[in-house]
C-alpha positions, -999 to +999 in steps of 0.1 A: +263-062-448+256-048-413+285-028-394+292-034-360+296-016-328+322-028-300+314-012-264+345-028-242+345-020-206+378-023-192+388-023-151+428-021-149+449-038-121+463-013-094+497-005-103+494-017-134+479+014-150+512+024-174+518-012-188+480-011-197+479+019-215+511+022-226+504-013-248+465+005-254+481+028-274+500+002-296+468-016-296+445+013-307+473+022-340+474-014-354+440-018-353+431+019-370+449+002-401+431-026-403+406-023-432+376-033-419+378-011-387+357+023-390+368+038-356+385+029-329+390+051-297+389+047-255+380+067-229+390+068-193+361+070-164+364+102-152+356+097-114+372+059-115+404+060-131+413+032-136+388+021-162+386+027-194+359+020-223+371+008-256+346+023-289+350-002-314+334+001-354+340-024-380+321-027-419+311-058-404+308-093-379+336-112-397+354-079-400+352-078-362+361-117-361+391-111-383+402-077-364+402-110-332+428-132-354+451-101-358+487-101-344+482-069-323+446-085-301+464-111-295+499-101-282+483-069-269+455-075-257+455-108-245+487-112-237+497-081-217+467-060-211+439-087-196+464-105-174+459-069-159+424-059-159+402-062-129+372-068-150+362-069-186+334-068-206+320-070-237+291-058-255+282-058-293+255-045-313+246-045-348+245-007-365+208+002-381+210+012-418+210+047-422+177+057-448 
């Protein structure tokens, strides 16, 4: 099974940063408890404080698909975070096997 790396870039709507960051902290905690999640971190961009990147790693594409069906994904990301963003991009990468 091939691991999956996800890189999501978000830019928060001005004035909505506190709401997004609070929901994001909850999302990260919940996602890290998923059995197929190998890592889930967020980094704010130092020269654009309304922007951040999410680095997510999953054991497989299927685990990522399962992540997108969780209650916390739907409630926190889709319900709270996405409506408070100016932009959102998602890139997915197969992780080559080490050997």
